[in-house]
Steps between C-alpha positions, in 0.01 A plus 500: 500500500624860427748640596677170515687343208454139374202288422256457793215276589322696762747571774751235390784553242501243222784646296788739607641743252831669561736745341854584608714787368874536577834568340325605171320156480136430538375151604150400516291186554209327654427200725169324420404266778391174335541225743698677765509365857319790669595393851834669459327831492385449857850590616539837325309805412475455126616805300500696822120519495347449842146350491527367140539144396651287220311257288567266194322382199476144659339652815257721317391226245489218755727279286867446437617756232871427401731756355534315171120515460501885514828589334390456127163685531665773721786559237236508217288754681817707582595521131141608398476764780839647429498443130833329494684174419669310790826330428630233732859509605499123429416558133789445266601808310 
């Protein structure tokens, strides 16, 4: 929920989005919780946000959702939204 970044399901964060700038280099990324063991978050204040939780696709859908099931549709949607072509570092050439 605004003003917090990320993807939220109610008061629980499903996906964290981050940007780091330093030494004239910008890094960015995201962490989409697919089948994360959410009990680890009981020991910290996730993202420094008191009173907010963390969730996963598996928890929200009530079934196991593996990363390999999400990766291809996620990357396809990313290319559509950002009108780009993704190239794997594992691709030859």
